[in-house]
C-alpha positions as a Markdown table, in Angstrom:
| # | Residue | x | y | z |
|---|---|---|---|---|
| 1 | Unk | -30.3 | -15.7 | 0.0 |
| 2 | Unk | -28.6 | -19.1 | -0.8 |
| 3 | Unk | -31.9 | -20.0 | -2.8 |
| 4 | Unk | -32.0 | -16.8 | -4.9 |
| 5 | Unk | -27.9 | -17.6 | -5.4 |
| 6 | Unk | -28.4 | -21.0 | -6.8 |
| 7 | Unk | -31.7 | -19.7 | -8.9 |
| 8 | Unk | -29.6 | -16.9 | -10.0 |
| 9 | Unk | -26.6 | -19.5 | -11.0 |
| 10 | Unk | -29.2 | -21.7 | -12.8 |
| 11 | Unk | -30.6 | -19.1 | -14.7 |
| 12 | Unk | -27.4 | -17.8 | -15.8 |
| 13 | Unk | -26.3 | -21.2 | -16.7 |
| 14 | Unk | -29.1 | -21.7 | -18.9 |
| 15 | Unk | -28.4 | -18.2 | -20.8 |
| 16 | Unk | -24.8 | -19.7 | -21.3 |
| 17 | Unk | -26.0 | -22.7 | -22.7 |
| 18 | Unk | -28.7 | -21.0 | -25.1 |
| 19 | Unk | -25.9 | -18.5 | -26.5 |
| 20 | Unk | -23.4 | -21.3 | -26.8 |
| 21 | Unk | -26.0 | -23.2 | -28.8 |
| 22 | Unk | -27.1 | -20.3 | -30.9 |
| 23 | Unk | -23.1 | -19.4 | -31.7 |
| 24 | Unk | -22.4 | -22.8 | -32.6 |
| 25 | Unk | -23.7 | -22.3 | -36.1 |
| 26 | Unk | -22.3 | -18.8 | -36.6 |
| 27 | Unk | -19.4 | -18.5 | -39.1 |
| 28 | Unk | -17.4 | -15.5 | -38.3 |
| 29 | Unk | -15.9 | -13.6 | -41.2 |
| 30 | Unk | -13.1 | -11.1 | -41.1 |
| 31 | Unk | -13.4 | -7.5 | -42.1 |
| 32 | Unk | -11.3 | -8.2 | -45.2 |
| 33 | Unk | -13.3 | -11.2 | -46.4 |
| 34 | Unk | -16.7 | -9.4 | -45.5 |
| 35 | Unk | -15.6 | -6.6 | -48.1 |
| 36 | Unk | -14.8 | -9.1 | -50.6 |
| 37 | Unk | -18.1 | -10.8 | -50.1 |
| 38 | Unk | -21.3 | -10.3 | -52.2 |
| 39 | Unk | -24.4 | -8.8 | -50.7 |
| 40 | Unk | -25.4 | -12.2 | -49.1 |
| 41 | Unk | -23.7 | -11.3 | -45.8 |
| 42 | Unk | -26.9 | -9.8 | -44.4 |
| 43 | Unk | -28.5 | -13.1 | -43.6 |
| 44 | Unk | -26.0 | -13.4 | -40.6 |
| 45 | Unk | -27.1 | -10.1 | -39.2 |
| 46 | Unk | -30.8 | -11.1 | -39.5 |
| 47 | Unk | -30.2 | -14.7 | -37.5 |
| 48 | Unk | -28.3 | -12.8 | -35.2 |
| 49 | Unk | -31.2 | -10.0 | -34.6 |
| 50 | Unk | -33.5 | -12.8 | -34.5 |
| 51 | Unk | -31.8 | -14.6 | -31.6 |
| 52 | Unk | -31.4 | -11.3 | -29.6 |
| 53 | Unk | -35.4 | -10.6 | -30.1 |
| 54 | Unk | -36.2 | -14.3 | -29.2 |
| 55 | Unk | -34.0 | -13.9 | -26.2 |
| 56 | Unk | -35.5 | -10.8 | -25.0 |
| 57 | Unk | -39.0 | -11.9 | -25.6 |
| 58 | Unk | -38.6 | -15.3 | -23.6 |
| 59 | Unk | -36.9 | -13.4 | -20.5 |
| 60 | Unk | -40.0 | -11.1 | -20.0 |
| 61 | Unk | -41.9 | -13.9 | -18.1 |
| 62 | Unk | -40.3 | -13.1 | -14.7 |
């Protein structure tokens, strides 16, 4: 049980590190700023969805 706990903690820390790394380059825009911007705001959504898909695909090995 102790080994499983350590493995789980290590996995959680790795996931947190990946999320921190990905969120480091994300720029958050307020709702007011978003409504004033031209169509280019969809790029951020594509990046986030790409990250989530990659994370989902990497997690299927266990």
